[in-house]
N, C-alpha and C positions, 0 to 999 in steps of 0.2 A: 753500774760499777763508777767509781768516783772516777774522776779526771785524773784524780792524781796518783792513784794506781796505776795508770799508763805513764807516765814518767819516773825514772831509774835515776838512781844514784850509779857514780863507775861500781862501786864494789856489789851493788846488786845487778848491775848490766853482766859484769866480771863472773858474776856467779852462773849466770844465764848460758853465758856463752862459754864458761868452763876455762878463764884466763883470768889473768890479774888483773887487780884495777889499774894496775899500771901501763900494764897493754892496751887497756881500752883508753884511757887520758892519753896512750900516745897514738892510739885509731883516730881520737877524737882530732887530734892536732893536725896531725898528715891526712884528714878528710877522709877516713875510710868511713867510718860512721860520722855522723851529725848529731848533735850537741844543741840543746836550746839553753839560755841562761833563765835562771829563775834569782832571783833576785842576788847574790853574791855567789852563787854556785851555780853550775850547769848538770842539767838532767837529760840523762838518752828516754826518747820515747821509746816505748815496746813496738811500735810498730817499723820504727828504724831497726831494730834488731830481726826484725821478721825478714825487713828486705834484706838485709846480710845474710841472711839466710838463705834466702831466695837466689842472688846474685851468687854465691857460694858452688848453691846445687848446679846451677846454668853453667857455672866456668868448671864446676867436675863433669857435667853430662860435657861437654865443651870439648873437653880433653880425653875422654874415654870415645867420642864417635873419634876424633881425627888419631887415636891408638888403633882403633880397631878397623881402621880405614889406610892408616899403614901398616898394619898386618898383612891388609887382604892382597895390597900391592906387592909386600913381600914375597905372599904365595903363588903370585899369579905369575913370580918373575920365574 
């Protein structure tokens, strides 16, 4: 695989994420996902998107566990 295949434009990253390129641009600016400078533009490494999805999954799992725990406490009362 060509190393450049792992570097995505904002538009390509947005397509993977199901978001608009402006959203990806904002997330980079806000530090939600990281981008690297390539010449005069920025690119997002594919592994950064994998990390983003992993963080989202972990967050969703924590929220589900907390909700289940709260339901269990409510049922015990």
